[in-house]
Every structure is written in C-alpha cells, then in structure tokens.
N, C-alpha and C positions, 0 to 999 in steps of 0.2 A: 504494500500500500504506500503510495506517495501522495501527499497532500500539497496544497498550494501555499505560496507566501500569502500573507494577509492582504496585501494590495491586489494581487492577482485574483484572489478569492472574491474580494468585494467587487472588483471590476466585472467578474463573471456573473454576479447575482442578476443584474438587469438583463444581460444577454441570455441567461438561462430562462428567465421568466418570459422574455420575448419569444424564445424558441417554443415555448408551450402556449403561445398566444395569450399570455396572462398580463393584464394591465396592473402595474404596481406603482405606488407613489413613494418616492424617496424623500425622507424627512430627516434633517439634521436635528438631533434631540439634545446635543450637548457637545462639549469640548473636553478632551481628556486632560489628565494632569500634565502631560507633556505637549499639549496643544494640538492633538489630532482630533479629527471629526469623529463623533459617535453618531452613527446613522441607524435609522429604522426604516423598514419598508412596510407600507400599508397595502393590504389586499382587500378590496371591497367585494361584498356579495356572498361570502360563505356563511354557513350557520355558526353561531356562537362567537362571542368576542374573546378571541384567544390572543395571549401574549406569549411569544416564544423567544427565549433568551439563549443565544449562542455565546460561547466563550465566557461563561460566568467565572471561570478561573483561567489564568493565562496559559496553562500547560494542558488544556483540554480541547484539542482541535477536532474531535470527531463530529462536531456539529457541521463541519465542512461537508460531510457525507449526508447528514440528516436534512439540513435546510434546503439544499437544491432538490432533494427528493420531495420535500414538503411543497415546493413550488409546483411540481408536477401534480401533486394531490390537490393543491389549491385550484389549479386550472380545471380540475374535474368537478369540484364542488362549488366553484364560483357561480353565483346566480341562483343557488338553491336556498339561500337564506338572505337576510337583510343586515348582516353584521360585518365586522371587519376583523381580519387577522393582522396582528402587528408582529413583525419579525425584527429582532435585533441580532444581526449575524455575528458581530464581534463586539461584545460588551467591554471586556477588558482589552482594549485595542493596544495600549502601550505594552502590557505584559505579553500579549500575543506576539508582538514584533520582537520581543526579547527571546522568544522561544522558537521562532519559525524556522531557523536553520535546521533543527533536528528532524522536522517532519517534511521538509521540502527538498531534501537532498536527492540527487538523481537515482541513488540506489534505494530510496524509500526509507521507511521506518526501520530502525534497528534499536535494540535495547542499549547497545554501547553508545551510539550517537545520541540517544535520548538522555542518558545519564550525563554524558559529557556536556550537552548543551542545555540542560534542565534549568529552568528558572521558575521559582514560585516564592513570592514574598510572604512575610508573616501575615497572620490572620487580619491584623488591623489595616493592611493594605489590600485586602481582597474585596473587590467591588461587590460581591454577592453577600458579604457579611458586614456591611457598614450602614445598614438602615437604622433609623432611630430606635432606641430601646430604653424602656423604663421598667425596671423590675426590682422590687424591694428598695434597697439603698443604692442600686446601680443605675446610672444615667449615661446614655450615649446619644448625643444630639447632632454633632457635626458629621456630615457625609463627605466622602470623596466626590470629586466632580462627576465621575462615571456613575456612582450610585445615585447621586442627585438627579442625573439625567433620566435614569430609568424610573426613579420615584416620581418625577414630573409626568412621565409617560403613563405610569400607572394611575396617577391622579386624573389624568385626562381621559384615559380609556375606560377605567373601571372594569377590567377584564373579569369574565366569569370562568375563565380557564387560564391557568398559568403553567407553562411547560419550561422547565429549566434544564438545558441539555448539558449534562456533565459526562465525563468519562473517567474511568480508572485506567490503570496501566495493564494489568494482566489478570486473567482468571475469569471470575464469575460476573454475570450481569445481575443488577438489582435496581430497586427504585424506592423512593420515599413518596408517600401520598397522604393527602389530607384534604379536608373540606367537608361540606355538609352531607355529601352523598358517599356513604361507605362502600358502595358498589364499585367505585373507581379502583380500589385496591384489588378486588377480585378480577376486574377486567384486565388490569395491567399484569396480574399474575398469569392470566391466560395468555396474554401477548408474549410474555417472557418464556412461558412453557413451550410455545410454538416456534420460538425463534431459532432453535438450533444451537444456542449458546448455553454454556453451563450456568446454572442459577445458584445464587448465594443462599445458603440455608439459614445461617445464624446472623444475628444483627451485627452490622459493621461497627457500631458505636454502642457503648454500654447503656445509654439512656434512651434508646429507641426500641419500641416494641414491634414484634412481628404481627402484621395484619393479614398476610397471605404468603404463600411460598414466594420468596424473593422480594416481597414488598413490606416496607417498614414504616412506622409512624415518622412524621417529619422531625428532623433534629432541631427542635426549638431552642432558642437561646436560653430561656429560663431553665430548661432541663440540663443544659450544659453547665450553667452556673451552679445549679444544685449539685451536680455531680462533682464539679471541681471543689466546691466547698466540702463535700463529703470526704474527699481525700486530702484536704488541706492545701489545695493548690490554687486557690482563688484569692486575688488581691489586686494591688494597684497595677499589675502588669496585664490584667485582663482589660483590653482596650477596644475590642470589636463591638459591633452592634448586632442587630438582628438581620434576617435574610428577606429576600423578596417575597417568599411565601408567607412571611409574617406581616409584611407591609400591606399586602392586598386586602380587600374586604373579606370579612368572614364568610361571605356567600360564595367566594371563589374556590373552585376546585384546583388544587395545586399538585403538581407532579414534578419530582426531581428524578430524572432517569440517569442511571450510572451504568454505562456500557464499557467493556474493556477494549483497549487498543490491540491487545495480544491475547490469544487463547493459549491455554496451557495443557499439555498432555502429561498428566500426572504419572502415567506409566513409564515415562522416560526419566523420571526423577528417582534416583535410588534412595532408599532409607524408609524408616517408619516414623509415625508421629512423635514417638518419644525421643527419637534422634533429632528431629527437627526442633522440638522444644528445647533440648539441651543446647544445640548449636545457636538457636536464637537468643537464649539467655546469655551466652558468652558474647555474641555480637553486640547485644544491647548493653551489657556491662562495659565493654570497651568503648562503645559510643558515648555512654554517660560520662565515663572518665575523660574522654577527649573533649566533650562539651565543657566540662569543668576546667579543663586546661585552657581552652580558648576563651572562655568567659569565667574568669576566676572570681569576679566580684559582682555585686548586684548591678552596678552601673557599667560593667564591662560589656563591650560590644555595642554600646549605644552609638549608633552610627547612621549616616545617611545612605550607606551601602546596602541596597535592598537584598543583595546576595547573602549578606550575613544576617538579615532580619529573621529569616525562617529558622536557621540553626539556633539563633539566640532564643527564639520562642520555644524551641524544643528544650533548651536549657532551662528556661523559666518554668516550663510545665513538666519537667522530668519526673516529678512525683506522681502526677496522674498518669502520664504516659507509661511510666514503669509499672504502675499498678495494672494498667490495661494490658501491657505486653505479658506480664506474668500470669494474668488471668487467662489470656489466650493460650499461653504455653500449657497451663494446667488443663484447659478445656480441650485443646486439640488432640490430646491423647485419647479422648472419648469420641472424637469426630470420625466420620468416614475419611479414609486416607486422602482422597482427592481434595477434600476441603481443607485438610491440614496442610497439604502441599500448597494450595492456593493462598492460604493466609500467611504461611511461612514466606512464600515468594514475595507477597505484597509488602510485608514488613522489612524484609531484607532490601527490597527496592527503595523503600522510604528512607532507610538509613543511608543507602548509597547516594541518593540524591542530595542529602544534607552534607555528606562528606564532599561531594563534587562542588557544591556551592561554596563551602568553606575553602576548598583548595583554589578555586578560581578567584575568590575575594582576597585570600591571603598570599597567593602565589607559591604555595608549598603543599605537600601532602600532609595529611593529619594522621597521627598515631595509628589507629586500627583500621584505616581506610583500605589498605592493601588486602587485608583478610576479607573485608566485606565485599570488595570488588571481585576478588577471586571466587567467592561463594556465588555472586551474581553471575559471573562468567560460567561457572559450573552448571547453573540452572538454565542459562539462556537457550541451549539447544532444544529444550522442551517446549519452546514457545514458537508461535507463528502469528502473523497479523490476522485479525478477524476478517471474516468475509464481508465485503461491502453489501452483498445481497442480504445477509442476515441483519445487518444494521438497517437497511431499507425496509425489510419486512417488519422490524420493530417499529419504525417510524409510521408505517401504514397502520399498524395495530394501535398505536397511541392515538392517532387521529380518530380512528373508529371509536375508541373508548370515550372520546370527548364529543364527537358529532354524530355518532350512529353509523348506520351502514350505507350512507350515500356513496361511499367509494368502494 
C-alpha cells in the first residue's frame, strides 16, 4: 500500500468527486497552527447530517482510502435525502505533513520506515483531544486552532452523525460508539465481523466497556480522569480537553473507527503468551529507566520540540501506563494466542516509536532502544499491509449503519 502526500491527496479530492459526477463545495473552516488551510467539503442531498473527520491524529493516514470511497457512496445517495454530509479530509494538517514521508515512499508502507519517520505529539497537542472540558475541579477552555475550526463547524452543522476515522498500526480492527441509539454498536459489530479483518476482543483502554464484539463505549475524558486518579497519576500535567464526540449534541450518534494499517499473522510469531508477557515486562522496565534518564526532573524536557513532547508525556504518566502494561501482561496469559500476539506487537511498536522520536530530537540512540528495535524487526515478517478492498467494505458498512440500505 502506498498513500499520497497531503497536498496530492487534497488536490485529488475534487477530481475524484468530479469523476463520480458529484457536486461538492469546498469551504475553508480555519487556519492551522503553522498557517495552513483547514478545509471541509460539503455534499448536499444525502440522508442524515453527517460529519466525517479524517486525520484526527497526524500519524493516521488510512482515511486516504476511506474518504475517496465515501465520495463514490455519496454520489449514489445524493438526492435521496435533504441533508448535507461534511467531510474534513485532513484535520491535523500540520502533523500530517510531518509524517507523510513514511507513507508516500515509492516502495509503500513499511514498519521500518514508519518507525523511522513517526511523529505524534503529546496529548495536549492532539486536535481531537482539545475541546473544552469541565469536570469536577478540572477546567480546559483554550483550543488549538485546528480544534476550534472543527468546533465552529460542529456548531454550524449540528450533525446527527459523527464519524471519526482513526487507524492503529497492526493487528485487530475495533470501534468506539455512543449516542442515543444503542443499535449502532450492534450494527458496527456486524460490519467488522464481515470485513475480513481480525476483530479486537478485549477493551483497548481500561475505562471503556464492551458493547458488542469489537465495539466499545466511547473513551470519555471524565472516565480517563477517574482512572488516572485511581492510580495516582493525575495532576497538573494533565492538560488535554475532551474529544469531538463529547462536543457534539447529545442527540448525535458518534463512531470512532480504528482500523489497522498492517494485518498480523500470529502463526508466524514464535512463542507463547507467557513468553510475550515476560519479554514485554523487560522492554517496559528498560523504557521506564530510559525515560527517567532523559527526563530526570519534573521540569525536565519542557521544550518546544514536539518530538520530545510525547516521550515526556509517557514519563509523566508512567505510573498509569505501567499499571496498564502489567495488567495486560497478566491478562494475556489467559487470552487466545493470536490476541496476545496482537497486543504484544502493539505495545512493542508504541515503545519503539517513542525511542525513535527521542533519538531524532536528541541526535543519539537511547539506552534500551536497540533491544526494542531488534524485537520489532523480529516481529515484522509476520505483518502485511491490509487490503484496500477490506477497508472499503468497512466504509460501505459504516455508511449503511448510519443511513440505511440506500447503497
């Protein structure tokens, strides 16, 4: 799979729509932190007022497959209703530009290239997690320009359906769902079951409940705050706000879809769950030690370098992260082997990306990074990029779940 640079992708949106005979309106909804346009496209005539957000995080480019396919779907249902779909193809446009080299290389997506070029800033710089929040004694009011742009669009549109297009790295597909109609979760579970992709069985975060196979309750900010307090990791360093699905009206059905870029053949990964747990505990222990070396004091790493912002956040939240990792290690010994492999791979990859960001920011390798990169290289042959047709099939199913069987 090879995806486009951000500029090429945006330039293709209108050409793709025209190829389907679809009339769309281009609207500038804001300006990014670095001065780039944030654009939305309006499609008049379909049923339901949908808002579809691409690139809610800068390292999640799979919406490049989903949104062009949704344009084809929109051409089919245009004129069957009296509402408008709004598409924001690249929400975090600055961060997407910082990542685009690893997904647009001529040889396509590779795990090695992905880690080497990976960029994801700390939570407080994530446009999806910066909406206003007032919970108990915690207040968050100031929004990033990108977040404010989508907040204004939500205030203008008042969507009754919100679809936030996320993707993970490797392994299983899953979703978060919420809103007044509980049948959405069951419908999306059916979509995932028919997709051909592996489906996540257990909740990816400790404060979300299972609603159906592969579908979980929305990761609300207040639940995260309560969890962090329960493990003693909440304080002045918690600086993010809420998410788009918390900002929309209570009547809005919300879906956060999480699809992998790479599928994983667990049969090609040697070892058993207890071995994965033991190795993960060692990797995590080394990672924690290295974080404490790079950020030895409370104010250490306070920097305008966004590359260091995410590792610093891992350092700040190491208590809750450690509790989560050890919980996974204990549970994975009871899980089916394929799910244990999937979760192990995902956590090794997360550690590797933080090492890579620190190395690029500091100009040197960090402590235990060589062991982590070696483990990732050992696992890489078990991966392959997901099928575009599988992703498109899920996109069709999602729209059916929201607008019925008109397509």
